VOGU-3710 file (C-alpha; in Angstrom, 3 decimals, decimal comma):
1> mhatvaiiga> -84,130/17,933/-57,757  -83,970/21,571/-56,745  -83,618/23,387/-53,423  -82,616/26,844/-52,352  -79,832/25,367/-50,210  -77,992/22,082/-50,766  -76,420/20,842/-47,524  -73,703/18,198/-47,773  -73,347/16,237/-44,542  -75,813/15,242/-41,812
11> gpaglllarl> -73,711/15,901/-38,755  -74,777/18,483/-36,165  -73,823/21,406/-38,424  -75,762/20,239/-41,471  -78,794/19,085/-39,506  -79,034/22,227/-37,383  -78,661/24,419/-40,455  -81,493/22,522/-42,153  -83,655/23,041/-39,064  -82,889/26,764/-38,852
21> lhnagidsvv> -83,624/27,222/-42,553  -86,888/25,296/-42,236  -87,942/27,599/-39,405  -87,078/30,594/-41,591  -89,113/29,285/-44,534  -86,068/28,403/-46,670  -86,098/24,980/-48,323  -83,085/22,688/-48,285  -81,982/19,150/-49,108  -79,463/17,312/-46,923
31> lehrdrayve> -77,187/14,738/-48,575  -75,431/12,242/-46,292  -73,019/9,554/-47,474  -73,508/7,255/-44,446  -76,632/5,444/-43,267  -78,806/6,707/-40,441  -77,519/4,242/-37,848  -73,905/5,296/-38,445  -74,732/8,998/-38,255  -76,714/8,640/-35,027
41> hrqragmleq> -74,061/6,588/-33,244  -70,902/8,445/-34,318  -69,190/9,351/-31,012  -67,978/12,921/-30,742  -68,060/15,809/-28,284  -70,558/16,333/-25,523  -69,778/19,714/-23,908  -72,132/22,498/-24,987  -71,493/26,195/-24,495  -74,418/28,372/-23,468
51> ttvdalraag> -74,663/29,811/-27,004  -75,013/26,275/-28,371  -77,758/25,427/-25,892  -79,504/28,691/-26,754  -79,300/27,913/-30,485  -80,819/24,451/-30,028  -83,613/25,875/-27,901  -84,341/28,615/-30,444  -84,481/25,954/-33,177  -87,047/23,919/-31,225
61> aaarldregl> -84,551/21,070/-30,862  -83,883/21,094/-27,114  -86,825/19,308/-25,493  -84,849/16,196/-24,591  -81,670/18,176/-23,942  -83,491/20,198/-21,277  -84,769/16,991/-19,664  -81,589/14,938/-19,784  -78,662/17,353/-20,166  -76,297/17,798/-17,220
71> vhhgielrfd> -75,579/21,415/-16,311  -71,997/21,959/-15,156  -70,936/25,046/-13,259  -67,194/24,434/-13,429  -64,291/22,111/-14,094  -61,512/20,717/-11,914  -57,818/21,027/-12,716  -55,487/18,428/-11,195  -51,731/18,879/-11,123  -48,867/18,185/-8,749
81> rrahrldfpd> -51,262/15,920/-6,763  -53,525/18,934/-6,111  -57,106/19,584/-7,194  -58,449/23,057/-7,981  -62,017/23,846/-9,061  -62,933/26,732/-11,368  -66,370/28,173/-10,589  -67,702/29,307/-13,965  -70,710/31,409/-12,876  -68,578/33,266/-10,354
91> ltggrsvmiy> -65,778/33,911/-12,859  -67,907/34,754/-15,904  -70,925/36,583/-14,544  -73,224/33,586/-14,539  -72,263/31,393/-17,499  -72,219/27,584/-17,326  -71,951/24,668/-19,760  -74,046/21,565/-20,387  -73,110/17,938/-20,995  -75,268/16,298/-23,661
101> aqteivkdlv> -73,760/13,853/-26,131  -73,444/14,759/-29,789  -75,077/11,454/-30,658  -78,219/12,615/-28,866  -78,196/16,018/-30,580  -77,984/14,247/-33,928  -80,831/11,869/-33,051  -83,017/14,819/-32,015  -82,264/16,767/-35,199  -82,710/13,751/-37,478
111> alqlaeggpl> -86,128/13,050/-35,984  -87,198/16,674/-36,453  -85,924/16,812/-40,017  -87,679/13,604/-41,044  -90,918/14,683/-39,378  -91,056/18,330/-40,404  -88,191/19,376/-42,648  -87,067/18,926/-46,218  -85,491/15,817/-47,723  -82,766/14,126/-45,681
121> lfetqavgie> -81,145/11,564/-47,955  -78,968/8,958/-46,250  -76,579/6,700/-48,209  -76,322/9,462/-50,788  -72,802/10,482/-51,782  -72,046/13,948/-53,116  -69,435/13,519/-55,854  -69,190/16,939/-57,459  -69,897/20,605/-56,795  -70,357/23,009/-59,669
131> dglvrflrdg> -71,897/26,459/-59,959  -75,437/26,063/-58,643  -75,277/22,278/-58,862  -74,374/19,260/-56,740  -73,912/15,861/-58,366  -74,578/12,860/-56,141  -74,844/9,080/-56,240  -77,909/7,304/-54,875  -78,401/3,563/-55,351  -75,496/3,634/-57,790
141> veekltcefv> -77,172/6,193/-60,052  -75,845/9,718/-60,515  -78,390/12,488/-59,979  -78,240/16,280/-59,872  -79,445/18,788/-57,319  -79,684/22,376/-58,522  -79,594/25,086/-55,885  -78,907/28,710/-55,078  -76,314/27,898/-52,407  -74,191/24,903/-51,363
151> vgcdgfhgis> -73,100/24,442/-47,753  -70,364/21,926/-47,061  -70,847/20,329/-43,631  -69,095/17,135/-44,692  -66,067/17,264/-42,418  -62,336/17,274/-42,974  -62,378/14,468/-45,568  -65,448/15,627/-47,518  -65,518/17,042/-51,023  -66,621/20,567/-50,124
161> raalpnarvy> -63,314/21,909/-48,849  -61,519/20,617/-51,942  -64,008/22,515/-54,119  -63,022/25,835/-52,559  -60,542/27,484/-54,966  -57,442/29,311/-53,771  -58,055/28,522/-50,101  -55,276/29,083/-47,582  -54,661/26,316/-45,083  -53,184/26,692/-41,611
171> ereypyswlg> -52,507/23,568/-39,596  -50,597/21,992/-36,731  -50,119/18,321/-35,922  -49,549/17,352/-32,292  -47,091/14,619/-31,241  -49,665/12,710/-29,172  -53,201/11,333/-29,384  -56,068/10,471/-27,059  -57,212/6,987/-26,176  -60,900/7,518/-25,446
181> iladvppsce> -63,187/5,046/-23,727  -66,871/4,730/-22,884  -67,625/2,814/-19,709  -70,869/1,660/-18,149  -70,133/3,145/-14,761  -71,459/6,284/-13,028  -68,958/9,155/-13,244  -66,502/9,452/-10,375  -66,933/13,228/-10,410  -69,701/15,793/-10,699
191> eliyahserg> -67,781/17,946/-13,207  -65,019/17,339/-15,746  -61,506/16,712/-14,449  -58,484/17,833/-16,503  -55,330/16,210/-15,140  -51,689/17,097/-15,765  -49,375/14,401/-14,444  -45,827/13,165/-14,878  -47,341/10,218/-16,802  -49,254/12,415/-19,254
201> falhsmrsat> -52,666/14,000/-19,595  -56,012/12,477/-18,590  -59,599/13,712/-18,779  -62,636/12,464/-16,875  -65,915/13,345/-18,585  -69,339/11,735/-18,815  -72,179/11,074/-21,212  -74,916/10,613/-18,614  -75,441/9,828/-14,954  -74,601/6,180/-15,698
211> vsrlylqvpn> -72,017/6,372/-18,526  -68,489/7,728/-18,126  -66,275/9,076/-20,913  -62,536/9,129/-20,171  -59,360/9,881/-22,108  -55,658/9,156/-21,821  -52,789/10,823/-23,642  -51,044/8,149/-25,730  -48,453/8,107/-28,550  -49,737/8,734/-32,059
221> dadpehwpdd> -49,112/5,127/-33,050  -50,982/3,657/-30,068  -53,129/0,595/-30,756  -56,248/0,196/-28,598  -55,695/-3,565/-28,681  -52,548/-3,036/-26,623  -54,591/-1,377/-23,904  -56,582/-4,026/-22,011  -59,211/-2,738/-19,622  -57,194/-3,190/-16,429
231> riwdelearf> -54,251/-1,300/-17,913  -56,531/1,605/-18,855  -58,105/1,844/-15,405  -54,724/1,569/-13,667  -53,278/4,349/-15,823  -56,287/6,588/-15,330  -56,108/6,102/-11,572  -52,405/6,995/-11,551  -52,897/10,161/-13,597  -55,866/11,408/-11,586
241> avdgdwklsr> -54,131/10,765/-8,246  -54,341/13,572/-5,671  -53,629/13,775/-1,980  -56,863/12,783/-0,276  -59,455/10,017/-0,415  -60,806/10,468/-3,976  -61,226/7,150/-5,815  -61,871/6,326/-9,467  -64,847/4,027/-10,040  -64,274/1,205/-12,532
251> gpitqkavtp> -66,747/-0,562/-14,790  -67,172/-2,405/-18,107  -65,508/-0,577/-21,014  -67,815/-0,637/-24,034  -65,764/1,306/-26,564  -62,106/2,223/-27,202  -60,697/4,458/-29,926  -57,588/6,549/-30,577  -58,128/10,155/-31,680  -55,265/12,190/-33,223
261> mrsfvtepmr> -54,779/15,820/-32,228  -54,879/18,433/-34,965  -55,407/22,155/-35,427  -56,635/23,153/-38,877  -58,198/26,266/-40,432  -59,238/26,969/-44,021  -59,465/30,598/-45,111  -61,753/31,877/-46,433  -64,768/29,740/-45,491  -66,733/30,839/-48,537
271> hdrlflagda> -66,355/31,211/-52,300  -69,237/32,650/-54,319  -72,228/30,392/-53,510  -70,251/27,686/-51,678  -69,924/27,945/-47,888  -68,031/25,714/-45,445  -69,155/25,048/-41,879  -67,875/22,957/-38,992  -65,050/20,467/-39,507  -65,039/21,123/-43,246
281> ahivpptgak> -63,555/24,528/-42,432  -61,710/24,071/-39,141  -60,621/21,477/-36,595  -59,444/22,012/-33,032  -57,821/19,558/-30,635  -60,544/18,335/-28,278  -58,875/19,654/-25,117  -60,825/22,905/-25,289  -64,161/21,223/-26,162  -64,745/23,640/-29,049
291> glnlavadvv> -65,372/21,549/-32,182  -69,133/21,053/-31,912  -69,660/24,551/-30,552  -67,788/26,148/-33,454  -69,903/24,161/-35,917  -73,102/25,396/-34,280  -71,836/28,989/-34,280  -71,036/28,754/-38,008  -74,503/27,630/-39,028  -76,279/30,099/-36,747
301> vlaealehwr> -74,404/32,936/-38,457  -75,045/31,439/-41,905  -78,743/30,818/-41,284  -79,205/34,429/-40,199  -77,388/35,601/-43,335  -79,546/33,416/-45,595  -82,733/34,577/-43,911  -81,593/38,190/-44,363  -80,951/37,483/-48,056  -84,389/35,896/-48,481
311> rtgatdllda> -86,179/38,844/-46,850  -84,212/41,698/-48,406  -82,254/40,329/-51,343  -79,111/41,815/-49,764  -75,918/39,765/-49,605  -73,999/41,835/-47,064  -74,293/39,246/-44,266  -73,414/36,424/-46,652  -70,397/38,391/-47,830  -69,320/38,864/-44,185
321> ysdtclrrvw> -69,862/35,198/-43,237  -66,245/34,060/-43,453  -64,757/37,009/-41,571  -67,471/36,845/-38,911  -66,885/33,152/-38,239  -63,106/33,207/-38,473  -62,713/35,712/-35,660  -64,410/33,237/-33,327  -62,616/30,272/-34,905  -59,163/31,717/-34,273
331> raehfsyfmt> -60,041/32,580/-30,669  -61,120/28,945/-30,162  -58,003/27,673/-31,962  -55,788/29,658/-29,616  -57,642/28,507/-26,500  -57,559/24,866/-27,622  -53,829/25,148/-28,346  -53,277/26,729/-24,924  -55,160/23,981/-23,086  -53,469/21,241/-25,105
341> tllhlapgqt> -49,890/22,431/-24,653  -50,523/23,310/-21,004  -51,747/19,854/-19,987  -49,911/17,353/-22,229  -46,348/16,108/-22,034  -44,589/16,332/-25,388  -42,090/13,624/-26,413  -38,668/14,653/-25,182  -40,121/17,291/-22,875  -37,554/18,665/-20,441
351> gfdtrlqlsq> -37,948/19,363/-16,760  -37,847/23,069/-17,594  -40,885/22,668/-19,867  -42,786/20,806/-17,163  -42,002/23,447/-14,560  -43,378/26,117/-16,900  -46,624/24,150/-17,219  -46,923/23,743/-13,462  -46,221/27,426/-12,961  -49,046/28,371/-15,312
361> ldriatsrha> -51,439/25,906/-13,663  -50,532/27,339/-10,261  -51,227/30,845/-11,562  -54,685/29,770/-12,746  -55,318/28,282/-9,295  -54,192/31,410/-7,440  -55,061/34,326/-9,750  -58,681/35,291/-10,336  -57,679/37,069/-13,548  -56,001/33,954/-14,967
371> aaelaenytg> -58,879/31,733/-13,865  -61,438/34,105/-15,401  -59,589/34,118/-18,725  -59,768/30,323/-18,881  -63,401/30,230/-17,726  -64,545/32,871/-20,218  -62,964/31,000/-23,118  -64,196/27,607/-21,919  -67,816/28,694/-21,526  -67,708/30,388/-24,929
381> valrq> -67,107/33,780/-26,456  -69,784/35,752/-28,308  -70,868/34,630/-31,774  -69,651/37,930/-33,162  -66,392/39,408/-31,876
//
């Protein structure tokens, strides 16, 4: 097999890149280790920055998103039994965000790729990356894909990052995790709620008008089996508590999982003809809702660079790819770290530490400058800094 671009991984990054390249007249092959059902039902983020929405629209992949996505014009911070709303359009000059589950983005992109794009090979495991060549296993037989470029969109545990020579790694592990649930119950809020409480952090999100997505801060060794449904709802209600008549709606919990918190960056994101995108290059804790959006930003920049190379033969944008992306990555890493350490209680945290958190939250609630800084970062910075 041969393609101009070999893409390893059929998550949002790999699939959107394939779509953008198809639209630019550049052929690609996507190799995905898992089967289609697994890929389309893998639960991940659901908050889209405006630049992400714009990229999906420009790719012709937003028809269902525009019908079913939920536009959000702010978030609510809860702390010290108080609730404070941040109005994004007012604070950012008109920007908002959209809620649309990653599973649905993947389904939309898979359907487009199978109908119009190049080969998308499920249950096909990439096992080796060499100069201009990817070796892969399909039906137990090793095959080879020759190419001009390889793009690793295969996540933190994929083979692409390991194939990058002399990479520098920066990382931080956090001393807590999230217990995330899906529940068949309409959301108890119109916009996301981020709660700081003396019992730990909680987040109220949603996947649709009928499905709620909620999270609890838990220890790293937490076992979902030790969290029966009633315990989860009771703990969520306690952490979201504010003075007033707000009430948390309860319903059947359909999924539980524990997610560790990690910050991770690989530098550079490119070596010769191998490029990394998305979680293969960087991971952020989910508090800032940046993981999916960073992946989209990476492949938009890379697709433009590849199109420029195809039209002109020049490699200047490809050569700048890593530096261009990393400026945005580090801004998102800092914001995600800020949100995480602001809202979570660390093991052994002192009263002094908690008072500092509450002081910062109060400043955001009372200072337009502080609120605007959070809102600008949350809604997304420019693709190019």
